[in-house]
N, C-alpha and C positions, 0 to 999 in steps of 0.2 A: 943886702942881696937876698937872703932867705925870704924876707917879707915880699920882695918884688916877685920872686918865684911863686910864692903862695898866691899873690894877686893874679899872676899869669895863669896859674892852675885853675883858680876860681873862674876867671874869664873864659878859659877854654871849655870848662864844664858847662858854663852858661850857653856858650855858642853851640856846643854839641846838643844840649837839651833843647835849645830853640830850634835847631835843625830837625831833631826828631819830632818835635811837636808840629812842625810845618809839613812833615811828610804826608802826602796824600795817600788815600787808600790804594790807588793803582801803583804808586811808587812802593808802598809797603808790600803789596802782594808780589810785585815783580822781583823785589829784592829778596823776599823770603821764600818765594816759590810755592806759597800756599795761601789759601783764602779761608777765613772762618765763616761758615754758614750755620746759622742757628735754625733749629726746628723745635716745634712744640710736640708734646707726646700725646695730647688728647684734644687738639683743636680741629676736629673733623668738620668739613673735608679739606681744610686749608693746609694743615700740617699735623701729622699724627703717625703713630706706629702701626704697621700692619701685623699680620699674624706671625711674621718672622722677625718682629721687633726692628724693622727697618722703616725709616721715615718715608712717607708718601704724602700726596695731597696736591691740591690746586696751587696753593702758594709755593709749596716746595718744588713743584715742577717748573713754575715760573723762575724760581731761583736757579734752577738748572740751566735755563736759557740764558740767564744773566751771567752765570759762571762761564758758559761757552763764549760769550762776548768779551768777558774779561781776559780769557786766554788769548783771543785775537788782539786785543788792545795792548797787552803786555808782552806778546810774543812768547808766552809760556804755555806751549801745548802740553807740557808736563806738569801743569799746575796741580798741586795737591789740594783736595778739599777736606778741611778739618770740620767735621760735623760736631755741633755742640747743642745738646738739649738745653732749653731755657724755660723759665717760668714767667708768669706775669710780673713777679717781684724782681727777678734778676736780669731780665732781658735788656733793659736800658743801661744799667751799670756795666754789663759785659760788653755792650757795644761801645760805650764811652771809653772804657779802659783798653780797648783793642783786642780783647779775647775773641770777639766775633767781628766780622766786617759787614754783614748783612743779615737781616731777619725777615723771612717771608712767612708770616704766620697769620694771626688774627689780631694785629695790633691797630688800635684806633688812632687815626691821625687827628690830634687835637692841639689847640694853641698852647696848652700847658706843657705838653711833651716837646713841642717845637722849641722850647727854651733850651732843651738839652740835646735833641737829636733832629735829624731831617727826615722827610718823607718823600717818596716818589709819587707818581700819579696814582690817585685813588683807584683801587681795583675791586672794591666791594662796598656795599652799604647795608647796614643792619640796624635793628632797633632792640632795645632791652625789653624782654618779656619773661615769662616764668615757666619753668619745668615743674610739673606737679604729678602726683599719682592720679591716674584716671578716676579712681574711686574717691578722691578727696573732696569733691564738690567745689573746689576752688576754681573760679573763673576770672577773677580780677584782683587788683591790688586790695580792694576793700575787703575781700574774703580772707585776707591774711591778718586782719586785726586780731591781736591776741595770740599770734602764732610766730614760729621761728622761720626766718628767711635767711638763706645762705647765698653768698656770692663769693667769687674768687678774689682773694687779696691781691692788691696791686693793679686791679683793672679799673677802667673808667666806670664800669657798671656798679662796682662796689661804692665808688665815690658818689655817683648819681643817686643810688638808693639810700645811702647814708644821709646825704643832704636832704633828700625828699622826706625821709622819716623824721629827721630833726626839725626841718623848717615847718612841717605840717603837724608836728607832735603826734605822729601816728603810733598807736600801741602795737608796734611790731618789733621783735627782737632780731637784729641783723647780726649774723656771725660770719666769720671769714673761713674760707677753705684754701688749701695750698695750691690746688689746681682744679680744673673743671671736672675731672673724673671723681675726685674726692667729694666735690659738691653734689654731683649727681647721686653718688652713693648715699649721702646723708638724706636725700629725698627718698630714695628707694627703700632705705632702712627705717624711715619714719622719724628720724632724728631732726629733720627739718621739713617744713610743710611745702617749701618751694625753693627753687634755685633761680635767682635773677641773673640773666646773662643775655648776650647777643642771641637773637632768635635763631639765626642760622646754626650757631654752635649747639643750641639746645636740640634742634632737629637732628643734628648729627649724632649727638649723644643718645637721643631716643632711638634712632635707627640702629645704632650699634649695640644697644642693650640686649640682655638675654631675652626679654619679652617686651618688645616695643609697645604692644597694646596696653601695658600697665602704666605707661607714661603719656602725658599730654603737654603740649605747649599752649599756654593760655595768656589772655590779657592783651590790651591795646599796647602798641609800642610806646615806651615812655620817651625815648629820644632816638632819632635816626642819626647814625654816625658812619663815617667812612673808614674802611681799612686801607692801609697802604704799607708798602715795603719800607722798612726802617733802615736808615743809614746814619753815618756820623755827620754831625753838623759842620758847616763851613768847608765842604768839599765839593765844589760845583762840578769838577770834572767827573767825579764818580756818579753824582746825581744825574748829570747829563747822559752818561752811559746807561744807567738803570732806566731812566725815563725813556730813553731811546728804544730800549728793548720792549718795555711795556707798550709804548706807542705803536711800534711796528706790529706787535701781536694784536692790538686793538684794531688797527687800520687794515690789516691783512685778512681779518676774519678768523685767525688762529685762536685768538682769545675766546671767541664764542664757541669754538670747537672744544677748547679746554673746559669751558664752563659746562657744556653739555656732558662732557666726560665725568665731571666730578659732582655735578648737582642734579643731573637729569637721567643718569644711567647708573647701573649697579656699580658700587665701589667696594674695594677690599675693606676689612677682611671677610665680611659676611655676604657680600653681593647684594646689599640692600640699597635701594634708590631713595634719595632724599626728597625727590619731587619738589625742588625749590626753583621755580622759574625766575629768570633774571628780572629784577625790579626796575622800575622806571628811572630811579636815580642812577643806577649803573648803566642802563641803556643810554641815557643822556651823556654820561661821562665817556662813553666810547667815542663820542664826537667832540666833547669839550676838552677831554684830556686834562682835567683839573686836579691839582694837588691841594685844593682848598681844605683847611682843617675844620673839624667841628669846633664849636665854641669852647 
């Protein structure tokens, strides 16, 4: 009899574990009364901290629209938003383990990440370029030969640059930084000659620096990639909700208003304008509504 009881206990635990694993994001949010929203601390203008250490940004604002829709879908007007800062290195693990439910930052939608997570409709396109000191004389990748190049650990940019250097046997030392702010500081202090990252993030870091004229964004884009809101994998109901919000913003013209607000007008904390017009890839996607990943 004790052995039968043990078998029943094991079976019960397995059933409970299976049910928990099968719980969708909307079910989880409704049951808990809270949703985990991830933000970045220095991914200007997508998700970053303002002068009051509060998250703001283009992606963060879109997350707010999604949370409003989640409240309607779950019937939880009292839904609590648990804000969670994330880095390039921990954003995917925290999403997979349920600490966060959605991430609206500057995450590249690519095939490799799609093995672990899902992505909504692409909401930006960018290319890898370099942030350098204006007086460095660096204009291209070739000018980095014999110098130190930094990129943020855990990003696709770091992987692309590492592979590029290795495959072409380039005499460039690539080092990793924990976040974009640290990488930019390494360039400003002279400990690295350039910071390789998505060009729009580099423009944001330049604009928010103490003296923007001291920094320049240079080089031809190495690879153009899409950004998208990151979700847990195998949750079609939640992806449908998020895609629906993004699609409505794009079709109604509200997305373009948000774009002008964050890319073509003064933004906090210093009131500097990025002057980054919408690229052709993004303009096309306002009609295509594609979630196609980069390779």
